[in-house]
C-alpha positions as CSV (number, residue, x, y, z in Angstrom):
1,M,-17.7,166.2,80.2
2,L,-14.3,167.6,79.1
3,A,-13.7,167.7,75.4
4,S,-10.6,165.6,75.7
5,K,-12.5,162.8,77.6
6,R,-15.3,162.9,75.1
7,L,-12.8,162.5,72.2
8,L,-11.2,159.6,74.0
9,L,-14.5,157.8,74.4
10,L,-15.4,158.3,70.8
11,S,-12.1,157.0,69.5
12,A,-12.2,153.9,71.7
13,N,-13.2,150.7,69.9
14,M,-16.9,150.5,70.6
15,I,-18.0,147.7,68.3
16,D,-17.7,144.0,68.9
17,N,-18.3,141.5,66.1
18,K,-19.0,137.8,65.4
19,V,-17.6,137.7,61.9
20,K,-15.1,135.0,62.9
21,H,-17.8,132.9,64.5
22,F,-20.0,133.0,61.4
23,R,-17.1,132.4,59.0
24,E,-15.9,129.4,61.0
25,Q,-19.5,128.0,61.0
26,K,-19.4,128.0,57.2
27,N,-15.8,126.5,57.1
28,L,-14.5,129.5,55.1
29,T,-11.0,130.9,55.1
30,Q,-10.5,134.6,55.6
31,E,-9.4,134.8,52.0
32,Q,-12.6,133.1,50.8
33,L,-14.8,135.4,52.8
34,G,-12.9,138.4,51.6
35,H,-13.3,137.4,48.0
36,A,-17.1,136.8,48.5
37,V,-17.6,140.3,49.9
38,G,-15.1,142.2,47.8
39,V,-12.3,142.9,50.2
40,S,-8.8,141.5,51.0
41,R,-8.0,138.7,53.5
42,Q,-6.2,141.4,55.5
43,T,-9.4,143.4,55.9
44,I,-11.2,140.3,57.2
45,I,-8.4,139.7,59.6
46,A,-8.5,143.3,60.9
47,I,-12.3,143.1,61.3
48,E,-12.1,139.8,63.2
49,K,-9.4,141.2,65.6
50,G,-11.4,144.4,66.2
51,N,-8.7,146.5,64.6
52,Y,-11.0,147.8,61.9
53,E,-14.6,148.8,61.9
54,P,-16.1,148.2,58.5
55,S,-18.1,150.7,56.5
56,L,-21.9,150.4,56.6
57,V,-21.8,149.0,53.1
58,L,-19.3,146.3,54.0
59,A,-21.2,145.4,57.2
60,M,-24.3,145.0,55.1
61,R,-22.5,142.8,52.5
62,L,-21.2,140.6,55.3
63,A,-24.7,140.3,56.8
64,K,-26.2,139.5,53.5
65,F,-23.6,136.9,52.8
66,F,-24.2,135.2,56.1
67,K,-28.0,135.7,55.8
68,V,-28.2,137.5,59.2
69,R,-29.0,141.0,60.3
70,V,-26.1,143.5,60.7
71,E,-27.0,143.6,64.4
72,D,-26.2,139.8,64.6
73,L,-22.7,140.5,63.3
74,F,-21.9,143.8,65.0
75,M,-22.8,145.0,68.5
76,L,-22.2,148.3,70.3
77,H,-20.8,148.0,73.8
């Protein structure tokens, strides 16, 4: 594979998430969830839209908050 194609594949958004689904199940606002896990409302919005892939630490905080596995929130595709 050409290096440029490989770089393009690596830079493409490759993670889906169910953060919005779990947040809505708990009837939480984005602001409330952000406060609970130590980030801004804008960070939660970006994660839910797929514009931001959280760090491993933040992914683990979210999973712990929702009492699910990281794999239940974030999936590779």
